C-alpha positions in Angstrom: -36.2 -18.0 -38.0 -38.2 -19.9 -35.4 -37.2 -23.2 -36.9 -33.5 -22.4 -36.3 -34.2 -21.5 -32.7 -35.5 -25.1 -32.1 -32.0 -26.4 -32.8 -30.3 -24.2 -30.2 -29.5 -24.9 -26.6 -32.3 -24.1 -24.2 -30.5 -21.2 -22.4 -29.6 -19.6 -25.8 -33.0 -20.3 -27.2 -34.9 -18.6 -24.5 -32.7 -15.5 -24.8 -33.0 -15.4 -28.6 -36.8 -16.0 -28.5 -37.2 -13.0 -26.3 -35.1 -10.9 -28.6 -37.0 -12.1 -31.6 -40.3 -11.3 -30.0 -39.0 -7.8 -29.2 -37.8 -7.3 -32.8 -41.1 -8.5 -34.3 -43.0 -6.2 -32.0 -40.8 -3.3 -33.0 -41.2 -4.1 -36.6 -45.0 -4.3 -36.4 -45.1 -1.0 -34.6 -42.9 0.7 -37.2 -44.9 -0.8 -40.0 -48.1 0.7 -38.4 -46.4 4.0 -38.0 -45.1 4.1 -41.5 -48.6 3.1 -42.9 -50.2 5.8 -40.8 -47.7 8.4 -41.9 -47.9 7.5 -45.6 -51.7 7.5 -45.5 -51.6 11.2 -44.4 -49.7 12.2 -47.5 -52.4 11.9 -50.2 -50.6 13.4 -53.2 -47.6 15.1 -54.6 -48.8 18.5 -53.6 -49.0 17.4 -49.9 -45.5 16.0 -50.2 -44.2 19.1 -51.8 -45.8 21.2 -49.0 -44.2 19.0 -46.4 -40.8 19.3 -47.9 -40.9 22.9 -49.0 -43.1 24.4 -46.4 -45.9 26.9 -47.2 -45.0 29.3 -49.9 -41.5 27.9 -50.2 -40.5 28.8 -46.6 -38.8 26.5 -44.1 -40.7 23.6 -42.6 -42.8 24.5 -39.6 -42.1 22.8 -36.3 -44.8 20.2 -36.6 -43.5 19.1 -40.0 -40.0 19.0 -38.7 -41.1 16.9 -35.7 -42.9 14.5 -38.1 -39.9 14.3 -40.3 -37.6 13.6 -37.3 -39.9 10.9 -36.0 -40.1 9.3 -39.4 -36.3 9.3 -39.8 -35.9 7.9 -36.3 -38.5 5.2 -37.2 -36.6 4.4 -40.4 -33.3 4.1 -38.5 -34.9 1.9 -35.8 -36.4 -0.3 -38.5 -33.0 -0.7 -40.2 -31.3 -1.4 -36.9 -34.0 -4.0 -36.0 -33.7 -5.6 -39.4 -29.9 -5.8 -39.0 -30.3 -7.4 -35.6 -32.8 -9.9 -36.9 -30.4 -10.8 -39.7 -27.6 -11.2 -37.1 -29.8 -13.4 -34.9 -30.7 -15.5 -37.9 -27.0 -15.9 -38.9 -26.1 -16.9 -35.3 -28.9 -19.4 -35.1 -27.8 -20.9 -38.4 -24.2 -21.1 -37.3 -25.2 -22.6 -34.0 -27.3 -25.3 -35.8 -24.4 -26.4 -37.9 
């Protein structure tokens, strides 16, 4: 991706480099969050408890909050990936 930026105009390059740094930072943060969240779930019983709640009841508020944050993180990661792909495509089109 960085190689494509070298072939762009300076004004465009600066803007795209800033966006790329932001996307990389977001991606690294989301990877850390995902790793941290996945390390907390040690086995299928923990996962089942998280999804089913205790004794088959609804999820408690802490579990719901964690689930909501994980879903938000997943959506942010998908959006960041899409924007990175768009930036890459634009950089390739600009270079040609």
